[in-house]
KETORDO-553845 format. One record per residue (C-alpha): residue in one letter; x, y, z. Coordinates in steps of 0.5 Angstrom, whole numbers, padded with zeros to 4 digits, always signed. Layout:
AXYZ ...
This chain:
M-0042+0108-0072 S-0036+0110-0076 Q-0032+0104-0079 H-0024+0104-0077 T-0019+0101-0082 W-0014+0097-0078 N-0006+0098-0079 T-0004+0090-0079 S+0003+0092-0079 V+0003+0096-0073 I-0001+0090-0069 N+0005+0085-0072 N+0010+0090-0069 F+0007+0091-0063 S+0006+0084-0062 W+0014+0083-0062 Q+0017+0089-0060 T+0018+0090-0053 P+0015+0097-0051 T+0017+0101-0045 H+0011+0104-0042 P+0009+0100-0036 L+0001+0100-0039 L+0004+0097-0045 L+0008+0092-0042 D+0002+0089-0038 M-0002+0089-0044 V+0004+0085-0048 E+0005+0080-0042 T-0002+0079-0041 V-0002+0077-0049 R+0004+0072-0048 N+0001+0069-0042 H-0006+0068-0045 K-0007+0061-0042 K-0004+0062-0035 Q-0007+0069-0035 D-0014+0066-0036 Y-0013+0060-0031 C-0011+0065-0026 Y-0017+0070-0027 S-0022+0064-0027 L-0019+0062-0020 N-0018+0069-0017 S-0025+0070-0019 I-0028+0065-0016 P-0031+0068-0009 R-0027+0065-0003 D-0034+0063+0000 N-0035+0058-0006 R-0029+0054-0004 G-0026+0050+0001 I-0026+0044+0006 L-0033+0044+0010 I-0033+0040+0016 L-0040+0040+0019 G-0041+0036+0026 K-0039+0038+0033 K-0034+0043+0034 T-0030+0038+0038 E-0029+0034+0032 R-0026+0040+0028 K-0021+0041+0034 K-0019+0034+0032 A-0018+0036+0025 A-0014+0042+0027 K-0010+0039+0032 L-0008+0033+0027 L-0006+0038+0021 N-0002+0043+0026 Q+0002+0037+0029 T+0003+0035+0022 F+0006+0042+0019 E+0010+0044+0025 N+0008+0051+0025 K+0011+0052+0018 V+0004+0053+0015 N-0002+0058+0015 I-0009+0054+0016 K-0014+0059+0015 W-0021+0057+0018 K-0028+0061+0017 G-0033+0058+0022 K-0033+0051+0020 K-0029+0051+0013 I-0022+0051+0012 T-0021+0057+0006 N-0014+0057+0005 I-0007+0054+0006 S+0000+0057+0005 T+0007+0056+0007 K+0010+0061+0012 D+0016+0065+0009 G+0022+0062+0009 K+0019+0055+0011 T+0021+0049+0008 L+0016+0043+0008 S+0019+0035+0009 E+0017+0030+0003 K+0011+0028+0008 Q+0008+0035+0009 Q+0009+0037+0002 I+0004+0031+0000 V-0001+0033+0005 F+0000+0041+0003 N-0001+0039-0004 T-0007+0035-0003 F-0011+0040+0001 S-0009+0046-0003 K-0012+0042-0009 V-0018+0041-0006 I-0019+0048-0002 N-0018+0052-0009 N-0023+0048-0013 D-0029+0052-0015 Q-0033+0048-0011 V-0034+0047-0003 T-0032+0040-0002 K-0036+0037+0004 F-0035+0033+0010 K-0039+0031+0016 A-0035+0029+0023 V-0039+0024+0026 S-0039+0023+0034 G-0043+0019+0039 K-0047+0013+0037 K-0047+0015+0029 R-0039+0013+0030 E-0042+0006+0030 K-0044+0007+0022 V-0037+0009+0020 I-0030+0006+0020 G-0025+0012+0019 G-0029+0015+0014 A-0035+0013+0009 A-0036+0016+0002 R-0042+0019+0000 D-0044+0023-0007 K-0045+0029-0003 I-0042+0029+0003 Q-0036+0025+0006 L-0037+0022+0013 L-0031+0022+0018 D-0029+0019+0025 F-0023+0023+0027 Q-0023+0018+0034 D-0023+0012+0029 M-0017+0015+0026 I-0013+0016+0032 D-0015+0010+0035 T-0013+0006+0029 E-0006+0009+0029 N-0005+0007+0037 I-0007+0000+0035 T-0003-0001+0029 D+0003+0003+0033 G+0003+0008+0028 K+0004+0003+0022 I-0003+0006+0019 S-0003+0014+0021 A-0009+0018+0023 L-0006+0023+0018 G-0006+0018+0013 I-0013+0016+0014 F-0015+0023+0014 V-0012+0025+0007 H-0014+0019+0004 E-0022+0021+0006 V-0020+0028+0003 E-0017+0026-0003 E-0023+0021-0004 A-0028+0026-0003 Y-0025+0031-0008 Q-0025+0025-0013 I-0033+0023-0012 Q-0035+0030-0011 Q-0031+0035-0015 E-0029+0030-0021 G-0035+0026-0021 I-0031+0019-0020 D-0035+0013-0017 Y-0032+0010-0011 N-0030+0004-0014 D-0028+0007-0021 G-0022+0010-0018 A-0024+0015-0012 H-0022+0010-0007 Q-0016+0008-0010 A-0014+0015-0011 G-0015+0016-0003 L-0011+0009-0002 D-0005+0012-0006 V-0004+0018-0002 Q-0005+0015+0004 S+0001+0010+0002 E+0005+0016+0000 I+0004+0019+0007 D+0005+0012+0011 G+0011+0010+0007 Y+0009+0005+0003 E+0009+0003-0004 S+0002+0001-0004 M-0004-0001+0001 E-0010-0005+0000 G-0015-0007+0006 K-0021-0011+0006 F-0026-0014+0012 I-0025-0022+0013 R-0028-0027+0018 N-0035-0024+0020 G-0035-0019+0014 S-0037-0012+0015 S-0038-0010+0022 H-0044-0006+0020 N-0048-0012+0020 S-0045-0017+0025 G-0042-0012+0030 Y-0035-0015+0029 A-0030-0016+0024 I-0022-0016+0023 Y-0020-0011+0018 H-0014-0014+0014 V-0009-0009+0011 I-0004-0011+0006 V+0002-0006+0005 K+0008-0007+0001 K+0015-0003+0003 T+0021-0004-0001 G+0018-0009-0005 K+0016-0014+0001 V+0009-0015+0003 Q+0007-0014+0010 T+0000-0015+0013 I-0003-0011+0019 D-0010-0014+0022 Y-0014-0011+0027 K-0021-0012+0030 I-0027-0007+0029 E-0033-0008+0034 K-0039-0004+0033 G-0035+0001+0027 N-0029+0002+0032 P-0022+0000+0032 T-0020-0004+0038 R-0015-0009+0040 
């Protein structure tokens, strides 16, 4: 194999001069934006089948998820489903998102475009008794969309179905993709984004009286929120894993 001697002055000049040939322009732009190009390449090289939000369970439950998102975005966003999975989300040309819509969009976009699928299972029937809105698992996050809807109705919108849904999406992302434990920040990350969506500065919740309804069949869920510096409490009954009046 023959050896070549590189003319370093040519390389240096090439690095700093702006060429006119289109191919050379592309090469220089790639070098100048090396980190950005690496990121874009790594993202775009991930097969779309290996990304997204997978929601297992009955089709009727996925329809609830789709309806919730469609109502939220008011026809400003394209949401692409492939079977049981959301594979892409993008804003429509000329559409401007509200602050709340942007929070939801950013959360879903981050999760969808991660290099692994984030997995959920929507529960129905008797299985709903074991889930209150959602339940964190290492490999799959459980969702109860009817709980989300009922909670919004019972609390007169103070705790929204959308806020709970996005909470669960963020929490699952932290656990499944970032490797953060539920008690070490994943749950708090969910609460933080839920607070933003529902218009609170902070939010926390806990069972009071009879403890977890999973054990006793009955409990009160006590939610503490802060809005414009004032603390409010929102209490509602949980019976057999489902919110009720």
